[in-house]
C-alpha positions in Angstrom: 0.0 0.0 0.0 2.7 2.4 -1.0 1.9 6.1 -1.4 4.0 6.7 -4.5 2.3 9.1 -6.9 -1.2 8.1 -5.6 -3.6 10.9 -4.5 -3.7 11.9 -0.9 -4.9 8.9 1.2 -8.2 9.0 3.0 -8.9 8.0 6.6 -12.2 7.7 8.4 -11.9 8.0 12.2 -15.1 6.7 13.7 -15.7 8.4 17.1 -14.4 11.7 18.5 -13.6 10.8 22.1 -10.2 10.8 23.7 -8.7 8.3 21.3 -10.6 9.3 18.2 -9.8 13.0 18.3 -6.1 12.3 19.0 -5.9 9.9 16.1 -7.6 12.3 13.7 -5.4 15.2 14.8 -2.2 13.1 14.5 -3.2 12.1 10.9 -4.4 15.5 9.8 -1.2 16.6 8.1 -0.5 13.3 6.3 -3.9 12.1 5.1 -7.4 13.4 4.1 -9.1 12.8 7.4 -12.9 12.6 8.1 -13.7 12.4 11.8 -17.2 11.0 12.4 -18.9 12.1 15.6 -22.6 12.6 16.5 -22.0 15.1 19.2 -21.6 18.8 18.6 -18.7 19.0 21.1 -16.1 16.8 22.7 -17.0 16.1 26.4 -14.0 16.1 28.8 -15.4 13.3 30.9 -12.4 13.4 33.2 -13.9 16.5 34.8 -17.6 15.5 34.6 -17.9 14.6 38.2 -16.4 17.9 39.3 -18.9 19.7 37.0 -21.8 17.9 38.7 -20.9 19.2 42.1 -19.5 22.5 40.8 -21.6 23.6 37.8 -19.3 26.5 37.0 -17.0 24.0 35.5 -19.6 23.0 32.9 -18.8 25.6 30.1 -15.2 24.5 30.1 -15.6 20.8 29.6 -17.5 20.9 26.4 -15.0 21.5 23.6 -16.3 22.2 20.0 -14.6 20.4 17.2 -14.4 23.5 15.0 -10.7 24.1 15.5 -9.5 20.6 16.0 -8.4 19.8 12.4 -6.6 22.2 10.0 -7.1 20.2 6.9 -9.7 17.4 7.6 -13.4 17.6 8.3 -15.6 16.6 11.1 -19.0 15.1 10.1 -21.7 15.2 12.7 -23.2 11.8 12.2 -23.3 8.3 13.7 -21.6 5.4 12.0 -24.4 2.8 11.5 -22.6 0.2 9.3 -18.9 -0.3 9.2 -17.2 -3.1 7.2 -13.7 -3.3 5.8 -13.3 -0.3 3.4 -16.8 1.1 4.0 -18.4 3.4 6.5 -22.2 4.0 6.3 -23.5 7.1 8.2 -26.8 7.9 9.8 -27.1 10.8 7.3 -27.1 8.3 4.4 -23.6 9.3 3.3 -21.2 6.4 2.6 -17.5 6.6 2.8 -14.9 4.4 1.1 -11.7 5.3 2.9 -8.3 3.8 2.5 -8.0 3.2 6.2 -10.5 3.1 9.1 -9.8 3.9 12.7 -12.5 2.7 15.1 -12.6 4.8 18.3 -16.2 4.7 19.4 -15.4 4.3 23.0 -18.0 3.1 25.5 -21.1 3.9 27.3 -21.3 4.4 31.1 -23.9 5.7 33.5 -24.5 9.5 34.0 -22.9 11.6 35.3 -19.5 10.0 34.5 -20.6 10.0 30.8 -23.4 11.6 29.0 -26.1 10.1 26.7 -27.1 13.2 24.6 -25.4 14.7 21.5 -26.4 18.3 22.1 -24.3 20.4 24.4 -27.1 22.6 25.6 -29.3 19.6 26.5 -26.4 17.9 28.3 -25.5 21.0 30.3 -29.1 21.3 31.4 -29.0 17.6 32.5 -25.9 18.3 34.6 -27.5 21.3 36.2 -30.6 19.3 37.0 -28.4 16.6 38.5 -26.6 19.1 40.6 -29.9 20.5 42.0 -31.1 17.0 42.8 -27.9 16.1 44.6 -27.8 19.4 46.5 -31.2 18.7 48.0 -30.2 15.3 49.3 -28.9 14.8 52.8 -27.8 11.2 52.1 -26.2 9.6 49.0 -25.8 6.0 47.9 -23.1 5.2 45.4 -23.2 1.7 43.9 -19.8 0.6 42.7 -16.3 1.3 44.2 -14.2 1.5 41.1 -12.4 4.7 40.1 -15.7 6.5 39.2 -17.5 5.6 42.4 -14.5 6.5 44.5 -14.0 9.8 42.8 -17.7 10.7 43.0 -17.6 9.9 46.7 -14.6 12.2 47.0 -16.2 15.0 45.1 -19.4 14.9 47.1 -17.7 14.6 50.5 -15.4 17.5 49.7 -18.2 19.8 48.5 -20.8 18.8 51.1 -19.1 17.5 54.3 -22.5 17.3 56.0 -23.9 14.7 53.5 -24.0 11.1 54.5 -22.3 9.1 51.7 -22.5 5.3 51.5 -20.6 3.3 48.9 -21.7 -0.2 48.2 -19.4 -2.7 46.4 -19.9 -6.4 45.9 -16.1 -7.1 45.7 -14.3 -7.4 49.0 -12.3 -4.2 48.5 -12.4 -1.0 46.5 -10.7 -0.5 43.1 -10.5 -3.9 41.4 -7.7 -4.2 38.9 -3.9 -4.5 38.7 -3.2 -2.0 41.4 -1.3 -2.2 44.7 -3.0 -2.8 47.9 -1.4 0.2 49.4 -3.4 2.4 47.0 -6.7 0.8 48.1 -5.7 1.3 51.7 -4.9 4.9 51.2 -8.1 5.7 49.3 -10.2 3.9 51.9 -8.4 5.8 54.7 -9.1 9.2 53.2 -12.8 8.4 52.5 -13.4 7.0 55.9 -11.7 10.0 57.5 -14.3 12.1 55.8 -17.1 10.0 57.2 -17.9 8.1 54.0 -19.4 4.7 54.8 -17.9 1.8 52.8 -20.0 -1.4 52.5 -17.7 -3.9 50.9 -18.2 -7.5 49.9 -22.0 -7.1 49.8 -24.1 -6.9 46.6 -27.5 -5.3 46.6 -30.4 -7.7 46.3 -31.9 -5.3 43.7 -31.3 -1.8 42.4 -33.4 1.1 43.9 -36.8 1.6 42.3 -36.0 5.3 42.1 -34.1 6.3 38.9 -30.5 7.3 39.4 -29.6 11.0 40.1 -33.1 11.7 41.3 -34.0 13.1 44.6 -36.5 10.9 46.6 -36.7 7.9 48.9 -34.0 5.2 48.3 -34.4 2.0 50.3 -32.3 -1.1 49.4 -30.8 -4.1 51.2 -27.7 -6.2 50.6 -27.5 -9.9 50.3 -26.2 -10.0 53.9 -29.4 -8.3 55.1 -28.0 -4.8 55.6 -30.6 -2.1 55.1 -29.5 1.1 53.4 -31.5 4.3 53.0 -30.6 7.5 51.1 -32.2 10.4 49.2 -30.4 10.0 45.9 -28.3 7.3 44.3 -25.7 6.8 41.6 -24.9 3.8 39.4 -21.1 3.7 39.1 -20.6 0.5 37.1 -21.5 -0.9 33.7 -19.0 0.2 31.1 -20.0 -1.1 27.7 -17.9 -0.8 24.5 -19.8 0.6 21.5 -19.3 -1.7 18.5 -22.8 -2.6 17.4 -22.2 -0.9 14.1 -19.8 -3.6 12.8 -21.1 -5.5 9.9 -19.9 -8.1 7.4 -16.5 -9.6 8.0 -15.6 -7.0 10.6 -18.4 -8.2 12.9 -16.4 -11.4 13.6 -13.9 -9.2 15.5 -16.5 -8.2 18.1 -16.0 -10.0 21.4 -18.9 -11.1 23.6 -18.3 -8.0 25.9 -18.5 -5.7 22.9 -14.8 -4.9 22.6 -13.0 -5.3 19.3 -10.2 -7.8 18.9 -6.9 -6.3 17.8 -3.4 -7.4 17.0 -0.4 -5.8 18.8 -0.3 -3.2 16.0 -3.9 -2.3 16.8 -5.1 -3.7 13.5 -8.2 -5.8 13.4 -7.2 -9.4 12.6 -7.6 -10.1 8.9 -8.2 -6.4 8.1 -4.8 -4.6 7.8 -6.4 -1.2 7.0 -8.8 -1.2 9.9 -7.5 -0.2 13.4 -9.3 -0.1 16.8 -8.3 1.8 19.9 -9.5 3.2 23.2 -12.4 1.8 25.2 -13.8 -0.1 22.2 -10.5 -2.0 21.7 -9.3 -5.0 23.6 -5.7 -3.7 23.6 -5.4 -2.3 27.1 -7.1 -1.0 30.2 -9.9 1.5 29.4 -8.7 5.0 30.5 -8.5 8.3 28.7 -4.7 8.4 29.0 -4.2 5.0 27.5 -6.6 5.8 24.6 -4.4 8.8 23.8 -1.3 6.6 23.7 -3.0 4.0 21.6 -4.0 6.8 19.2 -0.4 7.8 18.7 0.5 4.2 17.8 -2.5 3.7 15.5 -1.8 7.0 13.7 1.8 6.1 13.2 0.8 2.6 11.9 -1.7 4.1 9.5 1.1 6.2 8.0 3.4 3.2 7.9 0.7 1.3 5.9 0.4 4.1 3.4 4.2 4.3 3.0 4.8 0.5 2.9 6.8 0.5 6.1 6.8 -2.0 9.0 4.3 -1.3 11.7 5.2 -1.0 15.4 3.3 -2.8 18.2 1.5 -0.9 20.9 3.2 -1.4 24.3 0.8 -1.2 27.2 2.2 0.8 30.0 2.5 -0.5 33.6 -0.4 -0.2 35.9 -0.9 3.5 36.9 -3.8 5.5 38.1 -4.6 8.9 39.6 -7.7 9.0 41.9 -8.5 12.5 43.0 -11.0 12.7 45.9 -12.2 16.2 45.2 -9.8 19.1 44.5 -7.6 18.5 47.6 -7.5 14.8 48.3 -6.7 11.5 46.6 -4.0 9.0 45.9 -2.1 7.7 42.9 0.0 4.8 41.8 2.7 5.8 39.4 5.0 3.6 37.3 8.5 3.1 38.8 7.6 4.8 42.0 8.1 2.7 45.2 5.5 4.7 47.2 1.9 5.6 46.7 1.4 9.3 46.1 -0.9 10.9 48.5 -3.2 14.0 48.4 -0.7 16.7 47.7 0.9 15.2 44.6 -2.4 13.8 43.4 -3.9 17.3 43.6 -1.0 18.8 41.7 -1.0 16.1 39.0 -4.7 16.0 38.5 -7.2 16.9 41.2 -6.8 20.7 41.1 -7.3 21.1 37.3 -8.4 17.7 35.9 -6.5 18.5 32.7 -9.1 20.9 31.5 -6.6 23.4 30.1 -4.6 20.7 28.4 -7.6 19.5 26.4 -8.8 23.0 25.7 -5.4 23.7 24.1 -5.7 20.5 22.1 -9.0 21.8 20.6 -7.5 25.2 19.8 -9.5 27.0 22.6 -6.6 28.5 24.4 -2.8 29.1 24.1 -0.2 26.7 25.5 1.1 29.4 27.8 -2.2 29.5 29.7 -1.9 25.8 30.6 -2.0 25.3 34.4 
């Protein structure tokens, strides 16, 4: 697939989340890029929980795609059928690109992720969620993964008087390839704030009340523990979005919805189709890893066009930053013998949540203004 004297190669990037926008931007100078995304703006989900408790953050986490690409285009549409060499859109348009990058991400319960494509509607939903939460004197969070822990941290920091309970069916918080010292430190900080952790006990059923709605919440665990609250949040249930795959590409879809890839991030049997981020089976599903996968995928697309050898994506060692509000939290960093506590976690992430970095990526502010 050598470039030679051929016209400029075309690439369709399906999905404009953390991995998709980064891949599109990385390919913008070397290919004719079409970024396909149904939303009118990128949503910086890393800061979504902060925006729920502090709505003044809302205008800064919705980043329009207008200035992302210098040469390519952004098509506001949803990919409804994708097979090797073909992308069918909800608008009826059909693309026949030389390469396809699948970066459709995942769904996850509100407020960690949103389910609407219009910024104004989504902001209204966050403001309504804030008002519902502000009324509640007690909060139930179901799930003690990174999202549940960060939400407990945000709420307990903003409203120290609220009674927050976190329920997790696993015997400890934060499942995954992380050190026990990190779990211990996160638990210590939350318990110091008065957050109640109910671990190793699943609920017999979810509350009848819809999530993020003020009202009467009454549930019990399989151990017979009764829990009452005035609002609850579902903090589990990540689901990769890949139901648009058709034809031969559909065979790459795993039972959990993720897409099988080779070390080069190519879909097996389809050398010009790449998958990255939450929809890919390549690595843990985080915004940072999606960005790193995007760099590898973009480099390998260029290598395919130029007839060069492709490089494998190398997953980085386990690492995670868990802010508990703007001044708390703990982190596990590669190569560091100790767990980082509140102060370094605040400096690295908790105080700013990378908002300025991403606004710069989307051409919304100068690099010098980065915090």
